[in-house]
mmCIF file of the N, C-alpha and C atoms, coordinates in Angstrom:
data_MODEL
# 
_entry.id   MODEL 
# 
loop_
_atom_site.group_PDB 
_atom_site.id 
_atom_site.type_symbol 
_atom_site.label_atom_id 
_atom_site.label_alt_id 
_atom_site.label_comp_id 
_atom_site.label_asym_id 
_atom_site.label_entity_id 
_atom_site.label_seq_id 
_atom_site.pdbx_PDB_ins_code 
_atom_site.Cartn_x 
_atom_site.Cartn_y 
_atom_site.Cartn_z 
_atom_site.occupancy 
_atom_site.B_iso_or_equiv 
_atom_site.pdbx_formal_charge 
_atom_site.auth_seq_id 
_atom_site.auth_comp_id 
_atom_site.auth_asym_id 
_atom_site.auth_atom_id 
_atom_site.pdbx_PDB_model_num 
ATOM 1   N N  . MET A 1 1  ? 0.836  -1.174  0.000  1.00 0.00 ? 1  MET A N  1 
ATOM 2   C CA . MET A 1 1  ? 0.000  0.000   0.000  1.00 0.00 ? 1  MET A CA 1 
ATOM 3   C C  . MET A 1 1  ? 0.884  1.242   0.000  1.00 0.00 ? 1  MET A C  1 
ATOM 4   N N  . LYS A 1 2  ? 0.659  2.081   -0.961 1.00 0.00 ? 2  LYS A N  1 
ATOM 5   C CA . LYS A 1 2  ? 1.404  3.329   -1.023 1.00 0.00 ? 2  LYS A CA 1 
ATOM 6   C C  . LYS A 1 2  ? 0.625  4.405   -0.294 1.00 0.00 ? 2  LYS A C  1 
ATOM 7   N N  . SER A 1 3  ? 1.345  5.266   0.362  1.00 0.00 ? 3  SER A N  1 
ATOM 8   C CA . SER A 1 3  ? 0.705  6.443   0.939  1.00 0.00 ? 3  SER A CA 1 
ATOM 9   C C  . SER A 1 3  ? 1.561  7.647   0.595  1.00 0.00 ? 3  SER A C  1 
ATOM 10  N N  . TYR A 1 4  ? 0.934  8.771   0.605  1.00 0.00 ? 4  TYR A N  1 
ATOM 11  C CA . TYR A 1 4  ? 1.610  9.990   0.213  1.00 0.00 ? 4  TYR A CA 1 
ATOM 12  C C  . TYR A 1 4  ? 1.602  10.973  1.368  1.00 0.00 ? 4  TYR A C  1 
ATOM 13  N N  . ILE A 1 5  ? 2.650  11.781  1.454  1.00 0.00 ? 5  ILE A N  1 
ATOM 14  C CA . ILE A 1 5  ? 2.701  12.825  2.459  1.00 0.00 ? 5  ILE A CA 1 
ATOM 15  C C  . ILE A 1 5  ? 2.922  14.160  1.767  1.00 0.00 ? 5  ILE A C  1 
ATOM 16  N N  . HIS A 1 6  ? 2.517  15.179  2.443  1.00 0.00 ? 6  HIS A N  1 
ATOM 17  C CA . HIS A 1 6  ? 2.738  16.531  1.950  1.00 0.00 ? 6  HIS A CA 1 
ATOM 18  C C  . HIS A 1 6  ? 3.420  17.278  3.086  1.00 0.00 ? 6  HIS A C  1 
ATOM 19  N N  . ALA A 1 7  ? 4.548  17.880  2.810  1.00 0.00 ? 7  ALA A N  1 
ATOM 20  C CA . ALA A 1 7  ? 5.288  18.574  3.863  1.00 0.00 ? 7  ALA A CA 1 
ATOM 21  C C  . ALA A 1 7  ? 5.620  19.987  3.415  1.00 0.00 ? 7  ALA A C  1 
ATOM 22  N N  . ARG A 1 8  ? 5.451  20.905  4.310  1.00 0.00 ? 8  ARG A N  1 
ATOM 23  C CA . ARG A 1 8  ? 5.859  22.287  4.043  1.00 0.00 ? 8  ARG A CA 1 
ATOM 24  C C  . ARG A 1 8  ? 7.275  22.464  4.572  1.00 0.00 ? 8  ARG A C  1 
ATOM 25  N N  . LEU A 1 9  ? 8.163  22.889  3.703  1.00 0.00 ? 9  LEU A N  1 
ATOM 26  C CA . LEU A 1 9  ? 9.555  23.061  4.081  1.00 0.00 ? 9  LEU A CA 1 
ATOM 27  C C  . LEU A 1 9  ? 9.914  24.541  4.120  1.00 0.00 ? 9  LEU A C  1 
ATOM 28  N N  . SER A 1 10 ? 10.716 24.882  5.107  1.00 0.00 ? 10 SER A N  1 
ATOM 29  C CA . SER A 1 10 ? 11.254 26.241  5.143  1.00 0.00 ? 10 SER A CA 1 
ATOM 30  C C  . SER A 1 10 ? 12.287 26.368  4.024  1.00 0.00 ? 10 SER A C  1 
ATOM 31  N N  . LYS A 1 11 ? 12.731 27.564  3.745  1.00 0.00 ? 11 LYS A N  1 
ATOM 32  C CA . LYS A 1 11 ? 13.758 27.758  2.716  1.00 0.00 ? 11 LYS A CA 1 
ATOM 33  C C  . LYS A 1 11 ? 15.023 26.984  3.056  1.00 0.00 ? 11 LYS A C  1 
ATOM 34  N N  . GLU A 1 12 ? 15.364 26.966  4.349  1.00 0.00 ? 12 GLU A N  1 
ATOM 35  C CA . GLU A 1 12 ? 16.571 26.252  4.787  1.00 0.00 ? 12 GLU A CA 1 
ATOM 36  C C  . GLU A 1 12 ? 16.411 24.746  4.588  1.00 0.00 ? 12 GLU A C  1 
ATOM 37  N N  . ASP A 1 13 ? 15.233 24.213  4.962  1.00 0.00 ? 13 ASP A N  1 
ATOM 38  C CA . ASP A 1 13 ? 14.995 22.778  4.785  1.00 0.00 ? 13 ASP A CA 1 
ATOM 39  C C  . ASP A 1 13 ? 14.989 22.396  3.310  1.00 0.00 ? 13 ASP A C  1 
ATOM 40  N N  . HIS A 1 14 ? 14.404 23.240  2.485  1.00 0.00 ? 14 HIS A N  1 
ATOM 41  C CA . HIS A 1 14 ? 14.383 22.973  1.044  1.00 0.00 ? 14 HIS A CA 1 
ATOM 42  C C  . HIS A 1 14 ? 15.808 22.981  0.478  1.00 0.00 ? 14 HIS A C  1 
ATOM 43  N N  . ALA A 1 15 ? 16.628 23.897  0.961  1.00 0.00 ? 15 ALA A N  1 
ATOM 44  C CA . ALA A 1 15 ? 18.026 23.949  0.518  1.00 0.00 ? 15 ALA A CA 1 
ATOM 45  C C  . ALA A 1 15 ? 18.768 22.675  0.919  1.00 0.00 ? 15 ALA A C  1 
ATOM 46  N N  . VAL A 1 16 ? 18.497 22.195  2.123  1.00 0.00 ? 16 VAL A N  1 
ATOM 47  C CA . VAL A 1 16 ? 19.125 20.946  2.582  1.00 0.00 ? 16 VAL A CA 1 
ATOM 48  C C  . VAL A 1 16 ? 18.675 19.788  1.695  1.00 0.00 ? 16 VAL A C  1 
ATOM 49  N N  . LEU A 1 17 ? 17.383 19.722  1.402  1.00 0.00 ? 17 LEU A N  1 
ATOM 50  C CA . LEU A 1 17 ? 16.860 18.661  0.547  1.00 0.00 ? 17 LEU A CA 1 
ATOM 51  C C  . LEU A 1 17 ? 17.511 18.703  -0.842 1.00 0.00 ? 17 LEU A C  1 
ATOM 52  N N  . GLU A 1 18 ? 17.624 19.879  -1.412 1.00 0.00 ? 18 GLU A N  1 
ATOM 53  C CA . GLU A 1 18 ? 18.265 20.006  -2.721 1.00 0.00 ? 18 GLU A CA 1 
ATOM 54  C C  . GLU A 1 18 ? 19.728 19.578  -2.670 1.00 0.00 ? 18 GLU A C  1 
ATOM 55  N N  . GLU A 1 19 ? 20.416 19.969  -1.608 1.00 0.00 ? 19 GLU A N  1 
ATOM 56  C CA . GLU A 1 19 ? 21.830 19.579  -1.457 1.00 0.00 ? 19 GLU A CA 1 
ATOM 57  C C  . GLU A 1 19 ? 21.966 18.070  -1.347 1.00 0.00 ? 19 GLU A C  1 
ATOM 58  N N  . LEU A 1 20 ? 21.085 17.442  -0.592 1.00 0.00 ? 20 LEU A N  1 
ATOM 59  C CA . LEU A 1 20 ? 21.113 15.980  -0.450 1.00 0.00 ? 20 LEU A CA 1 
ATOM 60  C C  . LEU A 1 20 ? 20.790 15.288  -1.775 1.00 0.00 ? 20 LEU A C  1 
ATOM 61  N N  . LYS A 1 21 ? 19.838 15.818  -2.516 1.00 0.00 ? 21 LYS A N  1 
ATOM 62  C CA . LYS A 1 21 ? 19.502 15.243  -3.822 1.00 0.00 ? 21 LYS A CA 1 
ATOM 63  C C  . LYS A 1 21 ? 20.714 15.274  -4.744 1.00 0.00 ? 21 LYS A C  1 
ATOM 64  N N  . HIS A 1 22 ? 21.411 16.395  -4.786 1.00 0.00 ? 22 HIS A N  1 
ATOM 65  C CA . HIS A 1 22 ? 22.583 16.515  -5.660 1.00 0.00 ? 22 HIS A CA 1 
ATOM 66  C C  . HIS A 1 22 ? 23.743 15.658  -5.162 1.00 0.00 ? 22 HIS A C  1 
ATOM 67  N N  . ALA A 1 23 ? 23.917 15.583  -3.848 1.00 0.00 ? 23 ALA A N  1 
ATOM 68  C CA . ALA A 1 23 ? 25.041 14.826  -3.285 1.00 0.00 ? 23 ALA A CA 1 
ATOM 69  C C  . ALA A 1 23 ? 24.854 13.321  -3.426 1.00 0.00 ? 23 ALA A C  1 
ATOM 70  N N  . THR A 1 24 ? 23.601 12.856  -3.306 1.00 0.00 ? 24 THR A N  1 
ATOM 71  C CA . THR A 1 24 ? 23.350 11.410  -3.318 1.00 0.00 ? 24 THR A CA 1 
ATOM 72  C C  . THR A 1 24 ? 22.818 10.900  -4.645 1.00 0.00 ? 24 THR A C  1 
ATOM 73  N N  . GLY A 1 25 ? 22.212 11.791  -5.426 1.00 0.00 ? 25 GLY A N  1 
ATOM 74  C CA . GLY A 1 25 ? 21.582 11.360  -6.668 1.00 0.00 ? 25 GLY A CA 1 
ATOM 75  C C  . GLY A 1 25 ? 20.266 10.648  -6.445 1.00 0.00 ? 25 GLY A C  1 
ATOM 76  N N  . GLU A 1 26 ? 19.733 10.719  -5.238 1.00 0.00 ? 26 GLU A N  1 
ATOM 77  C CA . GLU A 1 26 ? 18.488 10.029  -4.902 1.00 0.00 ? 26 GLU A CA 1 
ATOM 78  C C  . GLU A 1 26 ? 17.305 10.992  -4.992 1.00 0.00 ? 26 GLU A C  1 
ATOM 79  N N  . SER A 1 27 ? 16.127 10.412  -5.123 1.00 0.00 ? 27 SER A N  1 
ATOM 80  C CA . SER A 1 27 ? 14.909 11.212  -5.220 1.00 0.00 ? 27 SER A CA 1 
ATOM 81  C C  . SER A 1 27 ? 14.514 11.750  -3.844 1.00 0.00 ? 27 SER A C  1 
ATOM 82  N N  . GLU A 1 28 ? 13.618 12.728  -3.870 1.00 0.00 ? 28 GLU A N  1 
ATOM 83  C CA . GLU A 1 28 ? 13.109 13.276  -2.612 1.00 0.00 ? 28 GLU A CA 1 
ATOM 84  C C  . GLU A 1 28 ? 12.420 12.193  -1.793 1.00 0.00 ? 28 GLU A C  1 
ATOM 85  N N  . SER A 1 29 ? 11.641 11.348  -2.459 1.00 0.00 ? 29 SER A N  1 
ATOM 86  C CA . SER A 1 29 ? 10.928 10.274  -1.759 1.00 0.00 ? 29 SER A CA 1 
ATOM 87  C C  . SER A 1 29 ? 11.901 9.322   -1.073 1.00 0.00 ? 29 SER A C  1 
ATOM 88  N N  . ARG A 1 30 ? 12.940 8.936   -1.798 1.00 0.00 ? 30 ARG A N  1 
ATOM 89  C CA . ARG A 1 30 ? 13.936 8.013   -1.232 1.00 0.00 ? 30 ARG A CA 1 
ATOM 90  C C  . ARG A 1 30 ? 14.639 8.649   -0.036 1.00 0.00 ? 30 ARG A C  1 
ATOM 91  N N  . LEU A 1 31 ? 14.966 9.922   -0.119 1.00 0.00 ? 31 LEU A N  1 
ATOM 92  C CA . LEU A 1 31 ? 15.617 10.610  0.991  1.00 0.00 ? 31 LEU A CA 1 
ATOM 93  C C  . LEU A 1 31 ? 14.711 10.684  2.213  1.00 0.00 ? 31 LEU A C  1 
ATOM 94  N N  . VAL A 1 32 ? 13.425 10.928  1.992  1.00 0.00 ? 32 VAL A N  1 
ATOM 95  C CA . VAL A 1 32 ? 12.478 10.970  3.115  1.00 0.00 ? 32 VAL A CA 1 
ATOM 96  C C  . VAL A 1 32 ? 12.365 9.593   3.758  1.00 0.00 ? 32 VAL A C  1 
ATOM 97  N N  . ARG A 1 33 ? 12.272 8.538   2.949  1.00 0.00 ? 33 ARG A N  1 
ATOM 98  C CA . ARG A 1 33 ? 12.186 7.176   3.502  1.00 0.00 ? 33 ARG A CA 1 
ATOM 99  C C  . ARG A 1 33 ? 13.439 6.839   4.315  1.00 0.00 ? 33 ARG A C  1 
ATOM 100 N N  . ARG A 1 34 ? 14.612 7.190   3.785  1.00 0.00 ? 34 ARG A N  1 
ATOM 101 C CA . ARG A 1 34 ? 15.863 6.947   4.526  1.00 0.00 ? 34 ARG A CA 1 
ATOM 102 C C  . ARG A 1 34 ? 15.876 7.729   5.829  1.00 0.00 ? 34 ARG A C  1 
ATOM 103 N N  . GLY A 1 35 ? 15.403 8.968   5.782  1.00 0.00 ? 35 GLY A N  1 
ATOM 104 C CA . GLY A 1 35 ? 15.356 9.791   6.982  1.00 0.00 ? 35 GLY A CA 1 
ATOM 105 C C  . GLY A 1 35 ? 14.456 9.195   8.049  1.00 0.00 ? 35 GLY A C  1 
ATOM 106 N N  . LEU A 1 36 ? 13.298 8.671   7.631  1.00 0.00 ? 36 LEU A N  1 
ATOM 107 C CA . LEU A 1 36 ? 12.385 8.042   8.585  1.00 0.00 ? 36 LEU A CA 1 
ATOM 108 C C  . LEU A 1 36 ? 13.034 6.835   9.260  1.00 0.00 ? 36 LEU A C  1 
ATOM 109 N N  . ARG A 1 37 ? 13.718 6.037   8.476  1.00 0.00 ? 37 ARG A N  1 
ATOM 110 C CA . ARG A 1 37 ? 14.380 4.843   9.039  1.00 0.00 ? 37 ARG A CA 1 
ATOM 111 C C  . ARG A 1 37 ? 15.529 5.226   9.983  1.00 0.00 ? 37 ARG A C  1 
ATOM 112 N N  . LEU A 1 38 ? 16.249 6.272   9.630  1.00 0.00 ? 38 LEU A N  1 
ATOM 113 C CA . LEU A 1 38 ? 17.334 6.734   10.499 1.00 0.00 ? 38 LEU A CA 1 
ATOM 114 C C  . LEU A 1 38 ? 16.796 7.231   11.839 1.00 0.00 ? 38 LEU A C  1 
ATOM 115 N N  . ILE A 1 39 ? 15.699 7.947   11.805 1.00 0.00 ? 39 ILE A N  1 
ATOM 116 C CA . ILE A 1 39 ? 15.103 8.434   13.054 1.00 0.00 ? 39 ILE A CA 1 
ATOM 117 C C  . ILE A 1 39 ? 14.609 7.271   13.894 1.00 0.00 ? 39 ILE A C  1 
ATOM 118 N N  . LEU A 1 40 ? 13.964 6.289   13.261 1.00 0.00 ? 40 LEU A N  1 
ATOM 119 C CA . LEU A 1 40 ? 13.495 5.114   13.999 1.00 0.00 ? 40 LEU A CA 1 
ATOM 120 C C  . LEU A 1 40 ? 14.663 4.375   14.641 1.00 0.00 ? 40 LEU A C  1 
ATOM 121 N N  . LYS A 1 41 ? 15.738 4.213   13.891 1.00 0.00 ? 41 LYS A N  1 
ATOM 122 C CA . LYS A 1 41 ? 16.924 3.539   14.422 1.00 0.00 ? 41 LYS A CA 1 
ATOM 123 C C  . LYS A 1 41 ? 17.514 4.325   15.586 1.00 0.00 ? 41 LYS A C  1 
ATOM 124 N N  . GLN A 1 42 ? 17.531 5.634   15.468 1.00 0.00 ? 42 GLN A N  1 
ATOM 125 C CA . GLN A 1 42 ? 18.067 6.490   16.519 1.00 0.00 ? 42 GLN A CA 1 
ATOM 126 C C  . GLN A 1 42 ? 17.233 6.386   17.792 1.00 0.00 ? 42 GLN A C  1 
ATOM 127 N N  . LEU A 1 43 ? 15.930 6.204   17.635 1.00 0.00 ? 43 LEU A N  1 
ATOM 128 C CA . LEU A 1 43 ? 15.046 6.069   18.790 1.00 0.00 ? 43 LEU A CA 1 
ATOM 129 C C  . LEU A 1 43 ? 15.081 4.666   19.390 1.00 0.00 ? 43 LEU A C  1 
ATOM 130 N N  . GLY A 1 44 ? 15.691 3.743   18.696 1.00 0.00 ? 44 GLY A N  1 
ATOM 131 C CA . GLY A 1 44 ? 15.833 2.392   19.225 1.00 0.00 ? 44 GLY A CA 1 
ATOM 132 C C  . GLY A 1 44 ? 14.693 1.470   18.871 1.00 0.00 ? 44 GLY A C  1 
ATOM 133 N N  . GLY A 1 45 ? 13.886 1.806   17.913 1.00 0.00 ? 45 GLY A N  1 
ATOM 134 C CA . GLY A 1 45 ? 12.760 0.955   17.531 1.00 0.00 ? 45 GLY A CA 1 
ATOM 135 C C  . GLY A 1 45 ? 13.162 -0.144  16.578 1.00 0.00 ? 45 GLY A C  1 
ATOM 136 N N  . ARG A 1 46 ? 12.470 -1.264  16.666 1.00 0.00 ? 46 ARG A N  1 
ATOM 137 C CA . ARG A 1 46 ? 12.633 -2.412  15.773 1.00 0.00 ? 46 ARG A CA 1 
ATOM 138 C C  . ARG A 1 46 ? 14.083 -2.773  15.514 1.00 0.00 ? 46 ARG A C  1 
ATOM 139 N N  . ARG A 1 47 ? 14.806 -3.040  16.567 1.00 0.00 ? 47 ARG A N  1 
ATOM 140 C CA . ARG A 1 47 ? 16.204 -3.435  16.412 1.00 0.00 ? 47 ARG A CA 1 
ATOM 141 C C  . ARG A 1 47 ? 16.280 -4.911  16.067 1.00 0.00 ? 47 ARG A C  1 
ATOM 142 N N  . SER A 1 48 ? 17.247 -5.267  15.258 1.00 0.00 ? 48 SER A N  1 
ATOM 143 C CA . SER A 1 48 ? 17.428 -6.672  14.888 1.00 0.00 ? 48 SER A CA 1 
ATOM 144 C C  . SER A 1 48 ? 18.065 -7.418  16.049 1.00 0.00 ? 48 SER A C  1 
ATOM 145 N N  . ALA A 1 49 ? 17.985 -8.728  15.992 1.00 0.00 ? 49 ALA A N  1 
ATOM 146 C CA . ALA A 1 49 ? 18.599 -9.562  17.021 1.00 0.00 ? 49 ALA A CA 1 
ATOM 147 C C  . ALA A 1 49 ? 20.107 -9.323  17.069 1.00 0.00 ? 49 ALA A C  1 
ATOM 148 N N  . LEU A 1 50 ? 20.717 -9.116  15.931 1.00 0.00 ? 50 LEU A N  1 
ATOM 149 C CA . LEU A 1 50 ? 22.155 -8.846  15.878 1.00 0.00 ? 50 LEU A CA 1 
ATOM 150 C C  . LEU A 1 50 ? 22.481 -7.530  16.586 1.00 0.00 ? 50 LEU A C  1 
ATOM 151 N N  . ASP A 1 51 ? 21.640 -6.497  16.373 1.00 0.00 ? 51 ASP A N  1 
ATOM 152 C CA . ASP A 1 51 ? 21.851 -5.219  17.052 1.00 0.00 ? 51 ASP A CA 1 
ATOM 153 C C  . ASP A 1 51 ? 21.729 -5.377  18.564 1.00 0.00 ? 51 ASP A C  1 
ATOM 154 N N  . VAL A 1 52 ? 20.724 -6.140  19.000 1.00 0.00 ? 52 VAL A N  1 
ATOM 155 C CA . VAL A 1 52 ? 20.503 -6.338  20.427 1.00 0.00 ? 52 VAL A CA 1 
ATOM 156 C C  . VAL A 1 52 ? 21.666 -7.105  21.048 1.00 0.00 ? 52 VAL A C  1 
ATOM 157 N N  . ALA A 1 53 ? 22.171 -8.117  20.353 1.00 0.00 ? 53 ALA A N  1 
ATOM 158 C CA . ALA A 1 53 ? 23.267 -8.929  20.882 1.00 0.00 ? 53 ALA A CA 1 
ATOM 159 C C  . ALA A 1 53 ? 24.564 -8.132  20.971 1.00 0.00 ? 53 ALA A C  1 
ATOM 160 N N  . GLY A 1 54 ? 24.735 -7.206  20.055 1.00 0.00 ? 54 GLY A N  1 
ATOM 161 C CA . GLY A 1 54 ? 25.882 -6.309  20.097 1.00 0.00 ? 54 GLY A CA 1 
ATOM 162 C C  . GLY A 1 54 ? 27.224 -7.009  20.086 1.00 0.00 ? 54 GLY A C  1 
ATOM 163 N N  . ASP A 1 55 ? 28.088 -6.635  21.019 1.00 0.00 ? 55 ASP A N  1 
ATOM 164 C CA . ASP A 1 55 ? 29.460 -7.152  21.072 1.00 0.00 ? 55 ASP A CA 1 
ATOM 165 C C  . ASP A 1 55 ? 29.548 -8.611  21.504 1.00 0.00 ? 55 ASP A C  1 
ATOM 166 N N  . SER A 1 56 ? 28.462 -9.166  22.043 1.00 0.00 ? 56 SER A N  1 
ATOM 167 C CA . SER A 1 56 ? 28.538 -10.547 22.514 1.00 0.00 ? 56 SER A CA 1 
ATOM 168 C C  . SER A 1 56 ? 28.496 -11.558 21.368 1.00 0.00 ? 56 SER A C  1 
ATOM 169 N N  . VAL A 1 57 ? 28.171 -11.133 20.167 1.00 0.00 ? 57 VAL A N  1 
ATOM 170 C CA . VAL A 1 57 ? 28.101 -12.041 19.019 1.00 0.00 ? 57 VAL A CA 1 
ATOM 171 C C  . VAL A 1 57 ? 29.478 -12.639 18.763 1.00 0.00 ? 57 VAL A C  1 
ATOM 172 N N  . GLY A 1 58 ? 29.520 -13.953 18.746 1.00 0.00 ? 58 GLY A N  1 
ATOM 173 C CA . GLY A 1 58 ? 30.758 -14.658 18.455 1.00 0.00 ? 58 GLY A CA 1 
ATOM 174 C C  . GLY A 1 58 ? 31.730 -14.756 19.607 1.00 0.00 ? 58 GLY A C  1 
ATOM 175 N N  . ARG A 1 59 ? 31.352 -14.330 20.789 1.00 0.00 ? 59 ARG A N  1 
ATOM 176 C CA . ARG A 1 59 ? 32.283 -14.336 21.922 1.00 0.00 ? 59 ARG A CA 1 
ATOM 177 C C  . ARG A 1 59 ? 32.238 -15.618 22.739 1.00 0.00 ? 59 ARG A C  1 
ATOM 178 N N  . PHE A 1 60 ? 31.156 -16.353 22.668 1.00 0.00 ? 60 PHE A N  1 
ATOM 179 C CA . PHE A 1 60 ? 31.007 -17.521 23.526 1.00 0.00 ? 60 PHE A CA 1 
ATOM 180 C C  . PHE A 1 60 ? 31.572 -18.749 22.843 1.00 0.00 ? 60 PHE A C  1 
ATOM 181 N N  . LYS A 1 61 ? 32.587 -19.323 23.467 1.00 0.00 ? 61 LYS A N  1 
ATOM 182 C CA . LYS A 1 61 ? 33.248 -20.481 22.879 1.00 0.00 ? 61 LYS A CA 1 
ATOM 183 C C  . LYS A 1 61 ? 32.791 -21.782 23.517 1.00 0.00 ? 61 LYS A C  1 
ATOM 184 N N  . LYS A 1 62 ? 32.204 -21.700 24.713 1.00 0.00 ? 62 LYS A N  1 
ATOM 185 C CA . LYS A 1 62 ? 31.726 -22.896 25.400 1.00 0.00 ? 62 LYS A CA 1 
ATOM 186 C C  . LYS A 1 62 ? 30.219 -23.004 25.225 1.00 0.00 ? 62 LYS A C  1 
ATOM 187 N N  . GLY A 1 63 ? 29.712 -24.171 25.461 1.00 0.00 ? 63 GLY A N  1 
ATOM 188 C CA . GLY A 1 63 ? 28.274 -24.389 25.355 1.00 0.00 ? 63 GLY A CA 1 
ATOM 189 C C  . GLY A 1 63 ? 27.965 -25.347 24.225 1.00 0.00 ? 63 GLY A C  1 
ATOM 190 N N  . PRO A 1 64 ? 26.721 -25.778 24.178 1.00 0.00 ? 64 PRO A N  1 
ATOM 191 C CA . PRO A 1 64 ? 26.352 -26.757 23.147 1.00 0.00 ? 64 PRO A CA 1 
ATOM 192 C C  . PRO A 1 64 ? 26.388 -26.146 21.750 1.00 0.00 ? 64 PRO A C  1 
ATOM 193 N N  . LYS A 1 65 ? 26.929 -26.895 20.826 1.00 0.00 ? 65 LYS A N  1 
ATOM 194 C CA . LYS A 1 65 ? 27.027 -26.416 19.440 1.00 0.00 ? 65 LYS A CA 1 
ATOM 195 C C  . LYS A 1 65 ? 25.695 -26.564 18.701 1.00 0.00 ? 65 LYS A C  1 
ATOM 196 N N  . ASP A 1 66 ? 24.809 -27.438 19.218 1.00 0.00 ? 66 ASP A N  1 
ATOM 197 C CA . ASP A 1 66 ? 23.540 -27.695 18.539 1.00 0.00 ? 66 ASP A CA 1 
ATOM 198 C C  . ASP A 1 66 ? 22.354 -27.096 19.294 1.00 0.00 ? 66 ASP A C  1 
ATOM 199 N N  . LEU A 1 67 ? 22.570 -26.026 20.012 1.00 0.00 ? 67 LEU A N  1 
ATOM 200 C CA . LEU A 1 67 ? 21.525 -25.424 20.839 1.00 0.00 ? 67 LEU A CA 1 
ATOM 201 C C  . LEU A 1 67 ? 20.286 -25.047 20.025 1.00 0.00 ? 67 LEU A C  1 
ATOM 202 N N  . SER A 1 68 ? 20.465 -24.568 18.829 1.00 0.00 ? 68 SER A N  1 
ATOM 203 C CA . SER A 1 68 ? 19.319 -24.116 18.041 1.00 0.00 ? 68 SER A CA 1 
ATOM 204 C C  . SER A 1 68 ? 18.609 -25.235 17.290 1.00 0.00 ? 68 SER A C  1 
ATOM 205 N N  . THR A 1 69 ? 19.203 -26.414 17.232 1.00 0.00 ? 69 THR A N  1 
ATOM 206 C CA . THR A 1 69 ? 18.603 -27.480 16.434 1.00 0.00 ? 69 THR A CA 1 
ATOM 207 C C  . THR A 1 69 ? 18.197 -28.708 17.236 1.00 0.00 ? 69 THR A C  1 
ATOM 208 N N  . ASN A 1 70 ? 18.738 -28.881 18.420 1.00 0.00 ? 70 ASN A N  1 
ATOM 209 C CA . ASN A 1 70 ? 18.458 -30.081 19.202 1.00 0.00 ? 70 ASN A CA 1 
ATOM 210 C C  . ASN A 1 70 ? 17.252 -29.835 20.118 1.00 0.00 ? 70 ASN A C  1 
ATOM 211 N N  . LYS A 1 71 ? 16.185 -30.614 19.935 1.00 0.00 ? 71 LYS A N  1 
ATOM 212 C CA . LYS A 1 71 ? 14.941 -30.412 20.677 1.00 0.00 ? 71 LYS A CA 1 
ATOM 213 C C  . LYS A 1 71 ? 15.055 -30.757 22.159 1.00 0.00 ? 71 LYS A C  1 
ATOM 214 N N  . LYS A 1 72 ? 16.080 -31.474 22.573 1.00 0.00 ? 72 LYS A N  1 
ATOM 215 C CA . LYS A 1 72 ? 16.210 -31.820 23.989 1.00 0.00 ? 72 LYS A CA 1 
ATOM 216 C C  . LYS A 1 72 ? 16.378 -30.565 24.852 1.00 0.00 ? 72 LYS A C  1 
ATOM 217 N N  . TYR A 1 73 ? 16.860 -29.484 24.272 1.00 0.00 ? 73 TYR A N  1 
ATOM 218 C CA . TYR A 1 73 ? 17.046 -28.252 25.032 1.00 0.00 ? 73 TYR A CA 1 
ATOM 219 C C  . TYR A 1 73 ? 15.724 -27.531 25.286 1.00 0.00 ? 73 TYR A C  1 
ATOM 220 N N  . LEU A 1 74 ? 14.661 -27.964 24.622 1.00 0.00 ? 74 LEU A N  1 
ATOM 221 C CA . LEU A 1 74 ? 13.360 -27.323 24.783 1.00 0.00 ? 74 LEU A CA 1 
ATOM 222 C C  . LEU A 1 74 ? 12.471 -28.057 25.786 1.00 0.00 ? 74 LEU A C  1 
ATOM 223 N N  . ASP A 1 75 ? 12.943 -29.185 26.346 1.00 0.00 ? 75 ASP A N  1 
ATOM 224 C CA . ASP A 1 75 ? 12.124 -29.975 27.260 1.00 0.00 ? 75 ASP A CA 1 
ATOM 225 C C  . ASP A 1 75 ? 11.495 -29.155 28.375 1.00 0.00 ? 75 ASP A C  1 
ATOM 226 N N  . ARG A 1 76 ? 12.257 -28.353 29.070 1.00 0.00 ? 76 ARG A N  1 
ATOM 227 C CA . ARG A 1 76 ? 11.745 -27.594 30.200 1.00 0.00 ? 76 ARG A CA 1 
ATOM 228 C C  . ARG A 1 76 ? 11.659 -26.096 29.887 1.00 0.00 ? 76 ARG A C  1 
ATOM 229 N N  . PHE A 1 77 ? 11.701 -25.769 28.636 1.00 0.00 ? 77 PHE A N  1 
ATOM 230 C CA . PHE A 1 77 ? 11.651 -24.360 28.240 1.00 0.00 ? 77 PHE A CA 1 
ATOM 231 C C  . PHE A 1 77 ? 10.293 -23.751 28.601 1.00 0.00 ? 77 PHE A C  1 
ATOM 232 N N  . GLY A 1 78 ? 10.315 -22.604 29.247 1.00 0.00 ? 78 GLY A N  1 
ATOM 233 C CA . GLY A 1 78 ? 9.101  -21.906 29.606 1.00 0.00 ? 78 GLY A CA 1 
ATOM 234 C C  . GLY A 1 78 ? 8.482  -22.311 30.932 1.00 0.00 ? 78 GLY A C  1 
ATOM 235 N N  . ARG A 1 79 ? 9.150  -23.187 31.677 1.00 0.00 ? 79 ARG A N  1 
ATOM 236 C CA . ARG A 1 79 ? 8.604  -23.634 32.989 1.00 0.00 ? 79 ARG A CA 1 
ATOM 237 C C  . ARG A 1 79 ? 9.371  -22.980 34.110 1.00 0.00 ? 79 ARG A C  1 
# 
């Protein structure tokens, strides 16, 4: 589903938009979509599991190698 927005820009904001269009070669719509995603990321919304895990990814050398595939680890899960 497509939706459309209408925004009133000050002269300064319009100048920034034009500068970004020339610098990136992207359309106004694409720049607005990127801006929305950047703001969401900055606010901490919808982070991926990799983002949440952060520096701990790949640090654990001990533990079961089949934790994600072996059903025996789910026997008492949630109790």
